[in-house]
All heavy atoms as atom14 arrays in JSON, in Angstrom:
{
  "sequence": "MTKAKGTADKNLSNVVEALETEPVNSHHAQQLQQDKNDRRHQDSLNFGQPTDLKHQR",
  "atom14_mask": [
    [1, 1, 1, 1, 1, 1, 1, 1, 0, 0, 0, 0, 0, 0],
    [1, 1, 1, 1, 1, 1, 1, 0, 0, 0, 0, 0, 0, 0],
    [1, 1, 1, 1, 1, 1, 1, 1, 1, 0, 0, 0, 0, 0],
    [1, 1, 1, 1, 1, 0, 0, 0, 0, 0, 0, 0, 0, 0],
    [1, 1, 1, 1, 1, 1, 1, 1, 1, 0, 0, 0, 0, 0],
    [1, 1, 1, 1, 0, 0, 0, 0, 0, 0, 0, 0, 0, 0],
    [1, 1, 1, 1, 1, 1, 1, 0, 0, 0, 0, 0, 0, 0],
    [1, 1, 1, 1, 1, 0, 0, 0, 0, 0, 0, 0, 0, 0],
    [1, 1, 1, 1, 1, 1, 1, 1, 0, 0, 0, 0, 0, 0],
    [1, 1, 1, 1, 1, 1, 1, 1, 1, 0, 0, 0, 0, 0],
    [1, 1, 1, 1, 1, 1, 1, 1, 0, 0, 0, 0, 0, 0],
    [1, 1, 1, 1, 1, 1, 1, 1, 0, 0, 0, 0, 0, 0],
    [1, 1, 1, 1, 1, 1, 0, 0, 0, 0, 0, 0, 0, 0],
    [1, 1, 1, 1, 1, 1, 1, 1, 0, 0, 0, 0, 0, 0],
    [1, 1, 1, 1, 1, 1, 1, 0, 0, 0, 0, 0, 0, 0],
    [1, 1, 1, 1, 1, 1, 1, 0, 0, 0, 0, 0, 0, 0],
    [1, 1, 1, 1, 1, 1, 1, 1, 1, 0, 0, 0, 0, 0],
    [1, 1, 1, 1, 1, 0, 0, 0, 0, 0, 0, 0, 0, 0],
    [1, 1, 1, 1, 1, 1, 1, 1, 0, 0, 0, 0, 0, 0],
    [1, 1, 1, 1, 1, 1, 1, 1, 1, 0, 0, 0, 0, 0],
    [1, 1, 1, 1, 1, 1, 1, 0, 0, 0, 0, 0, 0, 0],
    [1, 1, 1, 1, 1, 1, 1, 1, 1, 0, 0, 0, 0, 0],
    [1, 1, 1, 1, 1, 1, 1, 0, 0, 0, 0, 0, 0, 0],
    [1, 1, 1, 1, 1, 1, 1, 0, 0, 0, 0, 0, 0, 0],
    [1, 1, 1, 1, 1, 1, 1, 1, 0, 0, 0, 0, 0, 0],
    [1, 1, 1, 1, 1, 1, 0, 0, 0, 0, 0, 0, 0, 0],
    [1, 1, 1, 1, 1, 1, 1, 1, 1, 1, 0, 0, 0, 0],
    [1, 1, 1, 1, 1, 1, 1, 1, 1, 1, 0, 0, 0, 0],
    [1, 1, 1, 1, 1, 0, 0, 0, 0, 0, 0, 0, 0, 0],
    [1, 1, 1, 1, 1, 1, 1, 1, 1, 0, 0, 0, 0, 0],
    [1, 1, 1, 1, 1, 1, 1, 1, 1, 0, 0, 0, 0, 0],
    [1, 1, 1, 1, 1, 1, 1, 1, 0, 0, 0, 0, 0, 0],
    [1, 1, 1, 1, 1, 1, 1, 1, 1, 0, 0, 0, 0, 0],
    [1, 1, 1, 1, 1, 1, 1, 1, 1, 0, 0, 0, 0, 0],
    [1, 1, 1, 1, 1, 1, 1, 1, 0, 0, 0, 0, 0, 0],
    [1, 1, 1, 1, 1, 1, 1, 1, 1, 0, 0, 0, 0, 0],
    [1, 1, 1, 1, 1, 1, 1, 1, 0, 0, 0, 0, 0, 0],
    [1, 1, 1, 1, 1, 1, 1, 1, 0, 0, 0, 0, 0, 0],
    [1, 1, 1, 1, 1, 1, 1, 1, 1, 1, 1, 0, 0, 0],
    [1, 1, 1, 1, 1, 1, 1, 1, 1, 1, 1, 0, 0, 0],
    [1, 1, 1, 1, 1, 1, 1, 1, 1, 1, 0, 0, 0, 0],
    [1, 1, 1, 1, 1, 1, 1, 1, 1, 0, 0, 0, 0, 0],
    [1, 1, 1, 1, 1, 1, 1, 1, 0, 0, 0, 0, 0, 0],
    [1, 1, 1, 1, 1, 1, 0, 0, 0, 0, 0, 0, 0, 0],
    [1, 1, 1, 1, 1, 1, 1, 1, 0, 0, 0, 0, 0, 0],
    [1, 1, 1, 1, 1, 1, 1, 1, 0, 0, 0, 0, 0, 0],
    [1, 1, 1, 1, 1, 1, 1, 1, 1, 1, 1, 0, 0, 0],
    [1, 1, 1, 1, 0, 0, 0, 0, 0, 0, 0, 0, 0, 0],
    [1, 1, 1, 1, 1, 1, 1, 1, 1, 0, 0, 0, 0, 0],
    [1, 1, 1, 1, 1, 1, 1, 0, 0, 0, 0, 0, 0, 0],
    [1, 1, 1, 1, 1, 1, 1, 0, 0, 0, 0, 0, 0, 0],
    [1, 1, 1, 1, 1, 1, 1, 1, 0, 0, 0, 0, 0, 0],
    [1, 1, 1, 1, 1, 1, 1, 1, 0, 0, 0, 0, 0, 0],
    [1, 1, 1, 1, 1, 1, 1, 1, 1, 0, 0, 0, 0, 0],
    [1, 1, 1, 1, 1, 1, 1, 1, 1, 1, 0, 0, 0, 0],
    [1, 1, 1, 1, 1, 1, 1, 1, 1, 0, 0, 0, 0, 0],
    [1, 1, 1, 1, 1, 1, 1, 1, 1, 1, 1, 0, 0, 0]
  ],
  "atom14_positions": [
    [[116.62, 144.78, 118.0], [117.98, 145.26, 117.86], [118.46, 145.9, 119.16], [117.71, 146.59, 119.82], [118.06, 146.32, 116.76], [117.88, 145.82, 115.39], [119.51, 145.44, 114.84], [119.23, 144.97, 113.2], [0.0, 0.0, 0.0], [0.0, 0.0, 0.0], [0.0, 0.0, 0.0], [0.0, 0.0, 0.0], [0.0, 0.0, 0.0], [0.0, 0.0, 0.0]],
    [[119.69, 145.64, 119.47], [120.27, 146.27, 120.66], [121.04, 147.5, 120.24], [121.56, 147.58, 119.14], [121.2, 145.3, 121.39], [122.24, 144.91, 120.49], [120.45, 144.07, 121.86], [0.0, 0.0, 0.0], [0.0, 0.0, 0.0], [0.0, 0.0, 0.0], [0.0, 0.0, 0.0], [0.0, 0.0, 0.0], [0.0, 0.0, 0.0], [0.0, 0.0, 0.0]],
    [[121.11, 148.42, 121.13], [121.82, 149.66, 120.84], [123.3, 149.49, 121.19], [123.66, 148.8, 122.12], [121.25, 150.81, 121.66], [119.85, 151.18, 121.25], [119.36, 152.39, 122.02], [117.97, 152.77, 121.57], [117.47, 153.93, 122.29], [0.0, 0.0, 0.0], [0.0, 0.0, 0.0], [0.0, 0.0, 0.0], [0.0, 0.0, 0.0], [0.0, 0.0, 0.0]],
    [[124.14, 150.14, 120.42], [125.57, 150.13, 120.7], [125.83, 150.89, 122.0], [125.21, 151.91, 122.27], [126.34, 150.76, 119.55], [0.0, 0.0, 0.0], [0.0, 0.0, 0.0], [0.0, 0.0, 0.0], [0.0, 0.0, 0.0], [0.0, 0.0, 0.0], [0.0, 0.0, 0.0], [0.0, 0.0, 0.0], [0.0, 0.0, 0.0], [0.0, 0.0, 0.0]],
    [[126.74, 150.38, 122.77], [127.03, 150.99, 124.06], [128.17, 152.0, 123.99], [128.66, 152.44, 125.01], [127.35, 149.9, 125.07], [126.17, 148.98, 125.31], [126.52, 147.85, 126.24], [125.31, 146.94, 126.38], [125.67, 145.65, 126.92], [0.0, 0.0, 0.0], [0.0, 0.0, 0.0], [0.0, 0.0, 0.0], [0.0, 0.0, 0.0], [0.0, 0.0, 0.0]],
    [[128.6, 152.31, 122.79], [129.65, 153.31, 122.65], [131.05, 152.75, 122.76], [132.02, 153.49, 122.75], [0.0, 0.0, 0.0], [0.0, 0.0, 0.0], [0.0, 0.0, 0.0], [0.0, 0.0, 0.0], [0.0, 0.0, 0.0], [0.0, 0.0, 0.0], [0.0, 0.0, 0.0], [0.0, 0.0, 0.0], [0.0, 0.0, 0.0], [0.0, 0.0, 0.0]],
    [[131.19, 151.43, 122.85], [132.51, 150.82, 122.93], [132.7, 149.88, 121.74], [131.74, 149.35, 121.21], [132.69, 150.01, 124.24], [131.69, 149.0, 124.29], [132.57, 150.9, 125.44], [0.0, 0.0, 0.0], [0.0, 0.0, 0.0], [0.0, 0.0, 0.0], [0.0, 0.0, 0.0], [0.0, 0.0, 0.0], [0.0, 0.0, 0.0], [0.0, 0.0, 0.0]],
    [[133.95, 149.69, 121.38], [134.26, 148.79, 120.26], [134.05, 147.34, 120.69], [134.12, 147.01, 121.87], [135.7, 149.01, 119.82], [0.0, 0.0, 0.0], [0.0, 0.0, 0.0], [0.0, 0.0, 0.0], [0.0, 0.0, 0.0], [0.0, 0.0, 0.0], [0.0, 0.0, 0.0], [0.0, 0.0, 0.0], [0.0, 0.0, 0.0], [0.0, 0.0, 0.0]],
    [[133.79, 146.51, 119.73], [133.63, 145.09, 119.97], [134.93, 144.54, 120.58], [136.02, 144.82, 120.09], [133.33, 144.38, 118.65], [133.1, 142.91, 118.82], [131.96, 142.53, 119.13], [134.08, 142.15, 118.67], [0.0, 0.0, 0.0], [0.0, 0.0, 0.0], [0.0, 0.0, 0.0], [0.0, 0.0, 0.0], [0.0, 0.0, 0.0], [0.0, 0.0, 0.0]],
    [[134.83, 143.75, 121.64], [136.01, 143.24, 122.34], [136.86, 142.36, 121.44], [138.09, 142.47, 121.44], [135.55, 142.45, 123.59], [136.68, 141.92, 124.42], [137.46, 143.02, 125.08], [138.5, 142.43, 126.0], [139.45, 143.4, 126.48], [0.0, 0.0, 0.0], [0.0, 0.0, 0.0], [0.0, 0.0, 0.0], [0.0, 0.0, 0.0], [0.0, 0.0, 0.0]],
    [[136.24, 141.48, 120.65], [137.01, 140.63, 119.75], [137.75, 141.45, 118.7], [138.91, 141.18, 118.39], [136.09, 139.61, 119.07], [135.52, 138.61, 120.04], [136.17, 138.26, 121.03], [134.32, 138.17, 119.78], [0.0, 0.0, 0.0], [0.0, 0.0, 0.0], [0.0, 0.0, 0.0], [0.0, 0.0, 0.0], [0.0, 0.0, 0.0], [0.0, 0.0, 0.0]],
    [[137.07, 142.44, 118.16], [137.69, 143.29, 117.16], [138.85, 144.08, 117.74], [139.91, 144.19, 117.12], [136.66, 144.23, 116.55], [137.14, 145.14, 115.44], [137.68, 144.32, 114.28], [136.02, 146.04, 114.97], [0.0, 0.0, 0.0], [0.0, 0.0, 0.0], [0.0, 0.0, 0.0], [0.0, 0.0, 0.0], [0.0, 0.0, 0.0], [0.0, 0.0, 0.0]],
    [[138.7, 144.6, 118.95], [139.78, 145.36, 119.56], [140.98, 144.46, 119.86], [142.13, 144.89, 119.75], [139.31, 146.08, 120.82], [138.89, 145.15, 121.79], [0.0, 0.0, 0.0], [0.0, 0.0, 0.0], [0.0, 0.0, 0.0], [0.0, 0.0, 0.0], [0.0, 0.0, 0.0], [0.0, 0.0, 0.0], [0.0, 0.0, 0.0], [0.0, 0.0, 0.0]],
    [[140.74, 143.18, 120.21], [141.85, 142.26, 120.44], [142.61, 141.98, 119.16], [143.84, 141.88, 119.17], [141.33, 140.94, 121.04], [140.9, 141.09, 122.47], [141.28, 142.03, 123.16], [140.1, 140.16, 122.93], [0.0, 0.0, 0.0], [0.0, 0.0, 0.0], [0.0, 0.0, 0.0], [0.0, 0.0, 0.0], [0.0, 0.0, 0.0], [0.0, 0.0, 0.0]],
    [[141.91, 141.86, 118.05], [142.56, 141.63, 116.76], [143.4, 142.84, 116.38], [144.53, 142.71, 115.92], [141.53, 141.29, 115.67], [142.17, 141.28, 114.29], [140.87, 139.96, 115.96], [0.0, 0.0, 0.0], [0.0, 0.0, 0.0], [0.0, 0.0, 0.0], [0.0, 0.0, 0.0], [0.0, 0.0, 0.0], [0.0, 0.0, 0.0], [0.0, 0.0, 0.0]],
    [[142.86, 144.02, 116.58], [143.59, 145.24, 116.25], [144.86, 145.33, 117.09], [145.94, 145.64, 116.57], [142.7, 146.49, 116.47], [143.52, 147.76, 116.38], [141.58, 146.5, 115.45], [0.0, 0.0, 0.0], [0.0, 0.0, 0.0], [0.0, 0.0, 0.0], [0.0, 0.0, 0.0], [0.0, 0.0, 0.0], [0.0, 0.0, 0.0], [0.0, 0.0, 0.0]],
    [[144.77, 145.02, 118.38], [145.95, 145.05, 119.23], [146.99, 144.03, 118.77], [148.18, 144.31, 118.76], [145.57, 144.78, 120.68], [144.81, 145.91, 121.33], [144.31, 145.54, 122.73], [144.71, 144.49, 123.25], [143.53, 146.34, 123.28], [0.0, 0.0, 0.0], [0.0, 0.0, 0.0], [0.0, 0.0, 0.0], [0.0, 0.0, 0.0], [0.0, 0.0, 0.0]],
    [[146.54, 142.86, 118.36], [147.46, 141.82, 117.9], [148.17, 142.25, 116.61], [149.36, 141.98, 116.43], [146.72, 140.51, 117.69], [0.0, 0.0, 0.0], [0.0, 0.0, 0.0], [0.0, 0.0, 0.0], [0.0, 0.0, 0.0], [0.0, 0.0, 0.0], [0.0, 0.0, 0.0], [0.0, 0.0, 0.0], [0.0, 0.0, 0.0], [0.0, 0.0, 0.0]],
    [[147.43, 142.93, 115.72], [148.03, 143.36, 114.46], [148.99, 144.53, 114.63], [149.88, 144.72, 113.81], [146.93, 143.72, 113.46], [146.06, 142.56, 112.99], [144.93, 143.08, 112.11], [146.87, 141.51, 112.28], [0.0, 0.0, 0.0], [0.0, 0.0, 0.0], [0.0, 0.0, 0.0], [0.0, 0.0, 0.0], [0.0, 0.0, 0.0], [0.0, 0.0, 0.0]],
    [[148.82, 145.3, 115.69], [149.69, 146.44, 115.93], [150.99, 146.07, 116.62], [151.89, 146.89, 116.76], [148.96, 147.49, 116.76], [147.86, 148.19, 116.0], [147.1, 149.19, 116.86], [147.2, 149.1, 118.09], [146.41, 150.04, 116.28], [0.0, 0.0, 0.0], [0.0, 0.0, 0.0], [0.0, 0.0, 0.0], [0.0, 0.0, 0.0], [0.0, 0.0, 0.0]],
    [[151.13, 144.82, 117.06], [152.32, 144.38, 117.78], [153.52, 144.33, 116.85], [153.45, 143.77, 115.76], [152.08, 142.98, 118.38], [150.93, 143.03, 119.19], [153.27, 142.52, 119.19], [0.0, 0.0, 0.0], [0.0, 0.0, 0.0], [0.0, 0.0, 0.0], [0.0, 0.0, 0.0], [0.0, 0.0, 0.0], [0.0, 0.0, 0.0], [0.0, 0.0, 0.0]],
    [[154.62, 144.91, 117.28], [155.86, 144.89, 116.51], [156.66, 143.64, 116.86], [156.86, 143.33, 118.03], [156.71, 146.14, 116.81], [156.09, 147.45, 116.36], [156.02, 147.57, 114.85], [156.93, 147.06, 114.17], [155.04, 148.15, 114.37], [0.0, 0.0, 0.0], [0.0, 0.0, 0.0], [0.0, 0.0, 0.0], [0.0, 0.0, 0.0], [0.0, 0.0, 0.0]],
    [[157.14, 142.89, 115.85], [157.91, 141.69, 116.14], [159.28, 142.03, 116.75], [159.89, 143.02, 116.4], [158.07, 141.03, 114.78], [157.84, 142.1, 113.78], [156.94, 143.1, 114.43], [0.0, 0.0, 0.0], [0.0, 0.0, 0.0], [0.0, 0.0, 0.0], [0.0, 0.0, 0.0], [0.0, 0.0, 0.0], [0.0, 0.0, 0.0], [0.0, 0.0, 0.0]],
    [[159.71, 141.19, 117.67], [160.99, 141.39, 118.35], [162.13, 140.81, 117.54], [163.19, 141.41, 117.43], [160.94, 140.73, 119.76], [162.27, 140.87, 120.46], [159.82, 141.32, 120.58], [0.0, 0.0, 0.0], [0.0, 0.0, 0.0], [0.0, 0.0, 0.0], [0.0, 0.0, 0.0], [0.0, 0.0, 0.0], [0.0, 0.0, 0.0], [0.0, 0.0, 0.0]],
    [[161.91, 139.63, 116.97], [162.94, 139.0, 116.14], [162.24, 138.24, 115.01], [161.02, 138.29, 114.88], [163.82, 138.07, 116.99], [163.02, 137.05, 117.76], [161.94, 136.64, 117.33], [163.54, 136.63, 118.9], [0.0, 0.0, 0.0], [0.0, 0.0, 0.0], [0.0, 0.0, 0.0], [0.0, 0.0, 0.0], [0.0, 0.0, 0.0], [0.0, 0.0, 0.0]],
    [[163.0, 137.5, 114.22], [162.42, 136.83, 113.06], [161.44, 135.72, 113.47], [160.43, 135.5, 112.8], [163.51, 136.26, 112.16], [164.28, 135.3, 112.87], [0.0, 0.0, 0.0], [0.0, 0.0, 0.0], [0.0, 0.0, 0.0], [0.0, 0.0, 0.0], [0.0, 0.0, 0.0], [0.0, 0.0, 0.0], [0.0, 0.0, 0.0], [0.0, 0.0, 0.0]],
    [[161.73, 135.03, 114.56], [160.82, 133.97, 115.02], [159.49, 134.58, 115.45], [158.42, 134.06, 115.11], [161.44, 133.18, 116.17], [160.54, 132.1, 116.68], [159.78, 132.26, 117.81], [160.27, 130.86, 116.2], [159.07, 131.15, 118.01], [159.35, 130.28, 117.05], [0.0, 0.0, 0.0], [0.0, 0.0, 0.0], [0.0, 0.0, 0.0], [0.0, 0.0, 0.0]],
    [[159.55, 135.67, 116.17], [158.32, 136.34, 116.61], [157.55, 136.87, 115.4], [156.31, 136.79, 115.35], [158.66, 137.47, 117.59], [157.47, 138.06, 118.25], [157.29, 139.41, 118.34], [156.38, 137.5, 118.85], [156.15, 139.66, 118.97], [155.59, 138.51, 119.28], [0.0, 0.0, 0.0], [0.0, 0.0, 0.0], [0.0, 0.0, 0.0], [0.0, 0.0, 0.0]],
    [[158.25, 137.4, 114.41], [157.61, 137.89, 113.2], [156.89, 136.75, 112.48], [155.78, 136.92, 111.98], [158.63, 138.54, 112.27], [0.0, 0.0, 0.0], [0.0, 0.0, 0.0], [0.0, 0.0, 0.0], [0.0, 0.0, 0.0], [0.0, 0.0, 0.0], [0.0, 0.0, 0.0], [0.0, 0.0, 0.0], [0.0, 0.0, 0.0], [0.0, 0.0, 0.0]],
    [[157.53, 135.57, 112.44], [156.91, 134.41, 111.79], [155.67, 133.97, 112.54], [154.66, 133.62, 111.93], [157.92, 133.26, 111.7], [157.47, 132.1, 110.83], [156.62, 131.08, 111.56], [156.71, 130.96, 112.78], [155.82, 130.36, 110.82], [0.0, 0.0, 0.0], [0.0, 0.0, 0.0], [0.0, 0.0, 0.0], [0.0, 0.0, 0.0], [0.0, 0.0, 0.0]],
    [[155.7, 134.01, 113.87], [154.55, 133.64, 114.68], [153.38, 134.61, 114.46], [152.23, 134.18, 114.35], [154.92, 133.6, 116.17], [155.91, 132.52, 116.52], [155.34, 131.13, 116.35], [154.2, 130.88, 116.72], [156.11, 130.24, 115.76], [0.0, 0.0, 0.0], [0.0, 0.0, 0.0], [0.0, 0.0, 0.0], [0.0, 0.0, 0.0], [0.0, 0.0, 0.0]],
    [[153.68, 135.89, 114.39], [152.64, 136.88, 114.13], [152.02, 136.68, 112.75], [150.8, 136.78, 112.58], [153.2, 138.3, 114.26], [153.65, 138.72, 115.66], [154.3, 140.1, 115.6], [152.5, 138.71, 116.62], [0.0, 0.0, 0.0], [0.0, 0.0, 0.0], [0.0, 0.0, 0.0], [0.0, 0.0, 0.0], [0.0, 0.0, 0.0], [0.0, 0.0, 0.0]],
    [[152.86, 136.38, 111.75], [152.37, 136.15, 110.4], [151.49, 134.91, 110.36], [150.44, 134.89, 109.7], [153.53, 136.0, 109.42], [153.1, 135.86, 107.97], [152.38, 137.08, 107.46], [152.78, 138.21, 107.74], [151.31, 136.87, 106.71], [0.0, 0.0, 0.0], [0.0, 0.0, 0.0], [0.0, 0.0, 0.0], [0.0, 0.0, 0.0], [0.0, 0.0, 0.0]],
    [[151.89, 133.87, 111.07], [151.1, 132.64, 111.1], [149.75, 132.88, 111.76], [148.73, 132.35, 111.32], [151.85, 131.52, 111.82], [151.16, 130.18, 111.71], [151.05, 129.71, 110.27], [151.99, 129.79, 109.5], [149.88, 129.22, 109.9], [0.0, 0.0, 0.0], [0.0, 0.0, 0.0], [0.0, 0.0, 0.0], [0.0, 0.0, 0.0], [0.0, 0.0, 0.0]],
    [[149.72, 133.67, 112.83], [148.45, 134.01, 113.47], [147.52, 134.72, 112.49], [146.32, 134.43, 112.43], [148.67, 134.9, 114.7], [149.28, 134.15, 115.86], [149.22, 132.89, 115.87], [149.8, 134.81, 116.77], [0.0, 0.0, 0.0], [0.0, 0.0, 0.0], [0.0, 0.0, 0.0], [0.0, 0.0, 0.0], [0.0, 0.0, 0.0], [0.0, 0.0, 0.0]],
    [[148.07, 135.65, 111.72], [147.28, 136.38, 110.72], [146.76, 135.42, 109.66], [145.59, 135.48, 109.27], [148.12, 137.47, 110.07], [147.33, 138.39, 109.17], [148.16, 139.34, 108.33], [149.16, 140.12, 109.1], [149.91, 141.08, 108.25], [0.0, 0.0, 0.0], [0.0, 0.0, 0.0], [0.0, 0.0, 0.0], [0.0, 0.0, 0.0], [0.0, 0.0, 0.0]],
    [[147.62, 134.52, 109.19], [147.2, 133.55, 108.18], [146.11, 132.63, 108.72], [145.17, 132.29, 107.99], [148.39, 132.72, 107.71], [149.39, 133.51, 106.92], [149.09, 134.6, 106.44], [150.59, 133.0, 106.79], [0.0, 0.0, 0.0], [0.0, 0.0, 0.0], [0.0, 0.0, 0.0], [0.0, 0.0, 0.0], [0.0, 0.0, 0.0], [0.0, 0.0, 0.0]],
    [[146.24, 132.21, 109.98], [145.23, 131.35, 110.58], [143.87, 132.05, 110.65], [142.84, 131.44, 110.39], [145.65, 130.91, 111.98], [146.82, 129.94, 111.96], [147.13, 129.38, 110.88], [147.43, 129.75, 113.03], [0.0, 0.0, 0.0], [0.0, 0.0, 0.0], [0.0, 0.0, 0.0], [0.0, 0.0, 0.0], [0.0, 0.0, 0.0], [0.0, 0.0, 0.0]],
    [[143.88, 133.34, 111.02], [142.62, 134.09, 111.08], [142.01, 134.21, 109.69], [140.8, 134.07, 109.51], [142.84, 135.47, 111.68], [142.93, 135.49, 113.19], [142.85, 136.89, 113.74], [143.93, 137.74, 113.28], [145.13, 137.79, 113.86], [145.39, 137.07, 114.91], [146.05, 138.6, 113.38], [0.0, 0.0, 0.0], [0.0, 0.0, 0.0], [0.0, 0.0, 0.0]],
    [[142.83, 134.5, 108.67], [142.31, 134.62, 107.31], [141.74, 133.29, 106.83], [140.7, 133.25, 106.17], [143.42, 135.06, 106.36], [143.79, 136.51, 106.51], [144.87, 136.88, 105.54], [145.21, 138.28, 105.66], [146.25, 138.83, 105.08], [147.07, 138.1, 104.34], [146.49, 140.11, 105.23], [0.0, 0.0, 0.0], [0.0, 0.0, 0.0], [0.0, 0.0, 0.0]],
    [[142.43, 132.2, 107.13], [141.96, 130.89, 106.7], [140.63, 130.56, 107.36], [139.7, 130.1, 106.7], [143.01, 129.83, 107.03], [142.59, 128.44, 106.67], [142.51, 128.01, 105.37], [142.22, 127.4, 107.43], [142.1, 126.75, 105.35], [141.93, 126.35, 106.59], [0.0, 0.0, 0.0], [0.0, 0.0, 0.0], [0.0, 0.0, 0.0], [0.0, 0.0, 0.0]],
    [[140.53, 130.79, 108.65], [139.29, 130.49, 109.35], [138.16, 131.37, 108.84], [137.03, 130.92, 108.68], [139.46, 130.68, 110.87], [138.27, 130.22, 111.67], [137.98, 128.74, 111.5], [138.87, 127.92, 111.61], [136.75, 128.4, 111.21], [0.0, 0.0, 0.0], [0.0, 0.0, 0.0], [0.0, 0.0, 0.0], [0.0, 0.0, 0.0], [0.0, 0.0, 0.0]],
    [[138.47, 132.63, 108.55], [137.45, 133.53, 108.02], [136.96, 133.04, 106.66], [135.76, 133.07, 106.38], [138.01, 134.95, 107.91], [136.95, 135.94, 107.49], [135.86, 135.93, 108.08], [137.22, 136.74, 106.57], [0.0, 0.0, 0.0], [0.0, 0.0, 0.0], [0.0, 0.0, 0.0], [0.0, 0.0, 0.0], [0.0, 0.0, 0.0], [0.0, 0.0, 0.0]],
    [[137.87, 132.58, 105.82], [137.45, 132.1, 104.5], [136.62, 130.82, 104.63], [135.69, 130.61, 103.86], [138.67, 131.85, 103.6], [139.43, 130.77, 104.07], [0.0, 0.0, 0.0], [0.0, 0.0, 0.0], [0.0, 0.0, 0.0], [0.0, 0.0, 0.0], [0.0, 0.0, 0.0], [0.0, 0.0, 0.0], [0.0, 0.0, 0.0], [0.0, 0.0, 0.0]],
    [[136.93, 129.97, 105.59], [136.12, 128.76, 105.81], [134.72, 129.15, 106.28], [133.73, 128.57, 105.81], [136.77, 127.87, 106.86], [138.06, 127.16, 106.46], [138.61, 126.38, 107.65], [137.85, 126.25, 105.28], [0.0, 0.0, 0.0], [0.0, 0.0, 0.0], [0.0, 0.0, 0.0], [0.0, 0.0, 0.0], [0.0, 0.0, 0.0], [0.0, 0.0, 0.0]],
    [[134.63, 130.1, 107.17], [133.33, 130.52, 107.69], [132.52, 131.26, 106.63], [131.3, 131.13, 106.58], [133.5, 131.42, 108.91], [134.06, 130.68, 110.09], [133.99, 129.46, 110.16], [134.63, 131.41, 111.02], [0.0, 0.0, 0.0], [0.0, 0.0, 0.0], [0.0, 0.0, 0.0], [0.0, 0.0, 0.0], [0.0, 0.0, 0.0], [0.0, 0.0, 0.0]],
    [[133.19, 132.04, 105.79], [132.5, 132.86, 104.8], [131.95, 132.01, 103.66], [130.92, 132.32, 103.11], [133.45, 133.92, 104.25], [132.8, 134.87, 103.29], [131.94, 135.85, 103.75], [133.02, 134.78, 101.93], [131.33, 136.74, 102.88], [132.41, 135.65, 101.05], [131.56, 136.63, 101.53], [0.0, 0.0, 0.0], [0.0, 0.0, 0.0], [0.0, 0.0, 0.0]],
    [[132.63, 130.93, 103.32], [132.26, 130.14, 102.16], [131.08, 129.23, 102.35], [130.61, 128.63, 101.39], [0.0, 0.0, 0.0], [0.0, 0.0, 0.0], [0.0, 0.0, 0.0], [0.0, 0.0, 0.0], [0.0, 0.0, 0.0], [0.0, 0.0, 0.0], [0.0, 0.0, 0.0], [0.0, 0.0, 0.0], [0.0, 0.0, 0.0], [0.0, 0.0, 0.0]],
    [[130.56, 129.09, 103.56], [129.47, 128.17, 103.79], [128.13, 128.89, 103.71], [127.86, 129.79, 104.5], [129.61, 127.51, 105.17], [130.86, 126.69, 105.3], [131.05, 126.14, 106.69], [130.32, 126.49, 107.61], [132.05, 125.3, 106.85], [0.0, 0.0, 0.0], [0.0, 0.0, 0.0], [0.0, 0.0, 0.0], [0.0, 0.0, 0.0], [0.0, 0.0, 0.0]],
    [[127.28, 128.5, 102.74], [125.97, 129.15, 102.65], [125.07, 128.71, 103.8], [125.23, 127.62, 104.35], [125.42, 128.65, 101.32], [126.13, 127.36, 101.09], [127.5, 127.51, 101.72], [0.0, 0.0, 0.0], [0.0, 0.0, 0.0], [0.0, 0.0, 0.0], [0.0, 0.0, 0.0], [0.0, 0.0, 0.0], [0.0, 0.0, 0.0], [0.0, 0.0, 0.0]],
    [[124.16, 129.54, 104.15], [123.21, 129.23, 105.22], [122.09, 128.38, 104.64], [121.45, 128.76, 103.67], [122.63, 130.52, 105.81], [123.71, 131.32, 106.27], [121.71, 130.22, 106.96], [0.0, 0.0, 0.0], [0.0, 0.0, 0.0], [0.0, 0.0, 0.0], [0.0, 0.0, 0.0], [0.0, 0.0, 0.0], [0.0, 0.0, 0.0], [0.0, 0.0, 0.0]],
    [[121.87, 127.23, 105.24], [120.81, 126.33, 104.83], [119.79, 126.25, 105.96], [119.99, 125.57, 106.95], [121.36, 124.94, 104.51], [120.31, 124.01, 103.93], [119.14, 124.43, 103.8], [120.67, 122.87, 103.59], [0.0, 0.0, 0.0], [0.0, 0.0, 0.0], [0.0, 0.0, 0.0], [0.0, 0.0, 0.0], [0.0, 0.0, 0.0], [0.0, 0.0, 0.0]],
    [[118.69, 126.97, 105.8], [117.71, 127.03, 106.87], [116.84, 125.78, 106.94], [116.25, 125.49, 107.97], [116.83, 128.27, 106.69], [117.57, 129.61, 106.76], [116.6, 130.75, 106.49], [118.23, 129.79, 108.11], [0.0, 0.0, 0.0], [0.0, 0.0, 0.0], [0.0, 0.0, 0.0], [0.0, 0.0, 0.0], [0.0, 0.0, 0.0], [0.0, 0.0, 0.0]],
    [[116.76, 125.01, 105.86], [115.93, 123.81, 105.85], [116.63, 122.62, 106.5], [116.0, 121.78, 107.11], [115.56, 123.44, 104.42], [114.62, 124.45, 103.78], [114.24, 124.02, 102.38], [113.33, 125.05, 101.74], [112.97, 124.68, 100.38], [0.0, 0.0, 0.0], [0.0, 0.0, 0.0], [0.0, 0.0, 0.0], [0.0, 0.0, 0.0], [0.0, 0.0, 0.0]],
    [[117.95, 122.53, 106.35], [118.7, 121.39, 106.86], [119.79, 121.86, 107.81], [120.97, 121.9, 107.45], [119.33, 120.59, 105.71], [118.34, 120.1, 104.74], [118.03, 120.76, 103.58], [117.56, 119.0, 104.75], [117.11, 120.11, 102.92], [116.8, 119.02, 103.6], [0.0, 0.0, 0.0], [0.0, 0.0, 0.0], [0.0, 0.0, 0.0], [0.0, 0.0, 0.0]],
    [[119.41, 122.24, 108.99], [120.38, 122.7, 109.96], [121.02, 121.52, 110.67], [120.41, 120.49, 110.83], [119.72, 123.62, 110.99], [119.21, 124.9, 110.38], [118.63, 125.81, 111.4], [118.63, 125.52, 112.59], [118.09, 126.93, 110.96], [0.0, 0.0, 0.0], [0.0, 0.0, 0.0], [0.0, 0.0, 0.0], [0.0, 0.0, 0.0], [0.0, 0.0, 0.0]],
    [[122.26, 121.71, 111.07], [122.99, 120.65, 111.77], [122.56, 120.53, 113.18], [122.2, 121.33, 113.89], [124.48, 120.94, 111.73], [125.02, 120.85, 110.34], [126.49, 121.08, 110.35], [126.98, 121.04, 108.98], [128.21, 121.26, 108.64], [129.09, 121.53, 109.54], [128.58, 121.21, 107.41], [0.0, 0.0, 0.0], [0.0, 0.0, 0.0], [0.0, 0.0, 0.0]]
  ]
}
């Protein structure tokens, strides 16, 4: 195990920054919402796959 270096995960901090962004207009708001939906969809795809240690790709 590696020890934490006292800083937040870079990917996690980028997501937090993206979620804190205020939309400028309706088009920008739609783009931000789509980004959030894309992340949720990808997360659900990754989460739903069981680990198969016998038959790895």
